[in-house]
C-alpha positions as CSV (number, residue, x, y, z in Angstrom):
1,X,-22.8,29.7,-51.8
2,X,-20.9,26.4,-51.3
3,X,-20.3,25.4,-47.8
4,X,-16.6,24.8,-46.4
5,X,-16.1,21.9,-44.1
6,X,-13.4,22.8,-41.8
7,X,-10.7,20.2,-41.1
8,X,-8.8,20.2,-37.9
9,X,-6.1,17.5,-38.9
10,X,-3.4,19.9,-40.1
11,X,-4.0,22.3,-37.1
12,X,-4.0,19.5,-34.6
13,X,-0.7,18.4,-35.8
14,X,0.9,22.1,-35.4
15,X,-0.6,22.5,-31.8
16,X,0.9,19.2,-30.7
17,X,4.3,20.2,-32.4
18,X,4.3,23.7,-30.7
19,X,3.3,22.2,-27.3
20,X,6.1,19.9,-27.5
21,X,8.5,22.7,-27.7
22,X,6.7,24.6,-24.9
23,X,6.8,21.6,-22.7
24,X,10.5,21.1,-22.5
25,X,11.9,21.5,-19.2
26,X,8.5,21.5,-17.6
27,X,7.4,18.7,-15.2
28,X,3.8,18.1,-16.4
29,X,1.8,15.1,-15.5
30,X,-1.8,14.3,-16.6
31,X,-3.7,12.0,-14.5
32,X,-6.8,10.1,-16.0
33,X,-9.3,8.4,-13.7
34,X,-11.6,6.0,-15.3
35,X,-14.6,4.2,-13.6
36,X,-15.6,1.1,-15.2
37,X,-14.8,-0.2,-18.7
38,X,-17.0,2.0,-21.1
39,X,-15.4,1.0,-24.8
40,X,-15.8,4.4,-25.9
41,X,-14.3,6.0,-22.9
42,X,-11.2,3.5,-23.2
43,X,-10.8,5.0,-26.8
44,X,-10.7,8.5,-25.7
45,X,-8.2,7.5,-22.8
46,X,-5.8,6.1,-25.3
47,X,-6.0,9.2,-27.5
48,X,-5.2,11.3,-24.4
49,X,-2.2,8.8,-23.7
50,X,-1.0,9.2,-27.2
51,X,-1.3,13.2,-27.2
52,X,0.5,13.3,-23.8
53,X,3.3,11.2,-25.2
54,X,3.5,13.5,-28.3
55,X,4.1,16.4,-26.3
56,X,6.2,15.1,-23.5
57,X,3.7,15.2,-20.7
58,X,3.8,12.4,-18.4
59,X,0.6,10.2,-18.3
60,X,-0.8,8.5,-15.2
61,X,-3.6,6.1,-15.7
62,X,-6.0,5.1,-12.9
63,X,-8.8,2.8,-13.0
64,X,-11.6,1.9,-10.6
65,X,-14.4,-0.9,-11.3
66,X,-17.7,0.1,-12.2
67,X,-19.1,-0.8,-8.6
68,X,-17.2,2.0,-6.9
69,X,-19.0,4.1,-4.6
70,X,-19.2,7.9,-4.7
71,X,-16.9,8.1,-1.8
72,X,-14.5,5.8,-3.4
73,X,-14.1,7.9,-6.5
74,X,-13.8,11.2,-4.5
75,X,-11.2,9.8,-2.1
76,X,-9.2,8.6,-5.1
77,X,-9.5,12.1,-6.8
78,X,-8.1,13.6,-3.5
79,X,-5.2,11.2,-3.4
80,X,-4.3,11.8,-6.9
81,X,-4.5,15.8,-6.8
82,X,-2.6,15.8,-3.5
83,X,0.4,14.3,-5.5
84,X,2.5,17.3,-6.3
85,X,3.8,15.7,-9.5
86,X,0.1,15.4,-10.8
87,X,-0.4,18.9,-12.7
88,X,-3.9,18.2,-14.0
89,X,-6.7,15.5,-13.5
90,X,-9.4,14.2,-16.0
91,X,-12.3,12.2,-14.9
92,X,-13.3,10.3,-18.0
93,X,-16.9,10.5,-18.8
94,X,-19.3,8.9,-18.8
95,X,-19.6,7.6,-15.2
96,X,-21.6,4.9,-14.1
97,X,-25.3,5.7,-13.6
98,X,-25.2,5.5,-9.8
99,X,-22.7,8.1,-9.4
100,X,-23.3,11.8,-9.1
101,X,-21.1,13.1,-11.9
102,X,-21.2,16.8,-11.0
103,X,-20.3,16.2,-7.3
104,X,-17.4,14.1,-8.5
105,X,-16.2,16.8,-10.9
106,X,-16.5,19.4,-8.3
107,X,-13.9,17.6,-6.1
108,X,-11.1,18.5,-8.7
109,X,-9.4,21.6,-7.5
110,X,-9.6,24.4,-9.9
111,X,-5.9,24.6,-10.7
112,X,-5.9,21.0,-11.6
113,X,-9.0,20.9,-13.9
114,X,-8.0,21.2,-17.4
115,X,-11.4,20.0,-18.5
116,X,-13.0,23.1,-16.8
117,X,-15.8,20.8,-15.6
118,X,-16.2,21.6,-12.1
119,X,-18.8,24.1,-10.9
120,X,-16.3,26.6,-9.9
121,X,-14.3,26.4,-13.2
122,X,-17.2,26.4,-15.4
123,X,-18.6,29.3,-13.7
124,X,-15.4,31.2,-14.1
125,X,-15.4,30.4,-17.9
126,X,-19.2,31.5,-18.1
127,X,-18.3,34.8,-16.7
128,X,-15.2,35.2,-19.0
129,X,-12.9,35.0,-16.0
130,X,-11.1,31.6,-16.7
131,X,-7.4,31.6,-17.7
132,X,-8.1,28.5,-20.0
133,X,-11.2,27.4,-22.3
134,X,-12.8,24.0,-22.1
135,X,-10.9,21.7,-24.6
136,X,-13.7,21.7,-27.2
137,X,-14.0,25.3,-27.4
138,X,-10.2,25.8,-27.4
139,X,-10.2,23.5,-30.5
140,X,-13.2,25.4,-32.2
141,X,-11.2,28.7,-31.6
142,X,-8.1,27.5,-33.0
143,X,-10.0,26.2,-36.1
144,X,-11.6,29.6,-36.6
145,X,-8.2,31.1,-36.2
146,X,-6.6,28.8,-38.8
147,X,-9.4,29.5,-41.4
148,X,-9.6,33.2,-40.6
149,X,-13.3,33.1,-39.6
150,X,-14.6,36.2,-37.9
151,X,-17.3,35.6,-35.4
152,X,-18.7,38.8,-34.7
153,X,-22.2,39.1,-36.2
154,X,-22.2,35.8,-37.8
155,X,-25.4,33.6,-37.6
156,X,-24.5,30.4,-35.9
157,X,-26.5,27.2,-35.7
158,X,-25.4,25.2,-32.7
159,X,-26.8,21.6,-32.9
160,X,-26.7,20.4,-29.2
161,X,-26.6,22.0,-26.0
162,X,-24.8,19.3,-23.9
163,X,-22.5,20.0,-20.9
164,X,-19.4,18.9,-22.6
165,X,-19.7,20.5,-26.0
166,X,-22.8,22.5,-26.9
167,X,-23.3,24.6,-23.5
168,X,-19.6,25.7,-23.5
169,X,-19.5,26.4,-27.0
170,X,-22.8,28.5,-26.7
171,X,-21.4,30.6,-24.1
172,X,-18.0,31.1,-25.9
173,X,-19.9,32.1,-29.2
174,X,-22.1,34.8,-27.3
175,X,-19.1,36.0,-25.5
176,X,-17.6,36.7,-29.0
177,X,-20.6,38.6,-30.4
178,X,-22.1,35.8,-32.5
179,X,-25.8,35.5,-33.0
180,X,-26.6,31.8,-31.8
181,X,-29.5,29.6,-32.3
182,X,-29.2,26.5,-30.1
183,X,-30.9,23.5,-31.8
184,X,-31.9,20.5,-29.5
185,X,-33.8,17.3,-30.1
186,X,-36.9,19.1,-29.6
187,X,-36.2,21.7,-32.4
188,X,-38.8,21.3,-35.3
189,X,-37.6,21.6,-38.8
190,X,-33.9,21.7,-38.1
191,X,-33.0,22.6,-41.8
192,X,-34.9,26.0,-41.7
193,X,-32.3,27.1,-39.1
194,X,-29.2,25.6,-40.5
195,X,-30.0,26.9,-44.1
196,X,-30.1,30.5,-42.7
197,X,-26.8,30.1,-40.7
198,X,-23.4,31.2,-41.6
199,X,-22.0,28.6,-39.5
200,X,-23.1,25.3,-38.4
């Protein structure tokens, strides 16, 4: 059977168009905090800024030097989320190695955590109690809806189990009754798993 490569470009355009209509009259503002000047992070921040503009969400960018301390970052988050105009806050990852990333993410209040990265938000998602999905999961869910892919009973080879993509996808796939094999850097003979999978 010939493999089908799923493209999310058209779906993304439709989602942005629908969100634009839904955001009319709502006062939404996304704050992004970046620590340091990681070039890949800067590119992701720019994409967030463009998407916010496309759907009519105000965008607030705040930068700290790479030398910022743990307390500097957490106090900045506290100040940003205290602003009633800020309805969501994203800490751009990765953070400098001297910082405790999870402790910083845990300082984001549940109601202002659109990335679902705080321990509380992720725990609720893992238990199926979250009102929103992590962004990557929501994107994959939408893609499957567009292509009319039913997950129940499907064999899925999931490559990677990282905190941002692999782990949340693993939990969501299991919640939707897929049979999932998580493949990591230590997995031997990767192709033997992907060949048997319905979805990779």
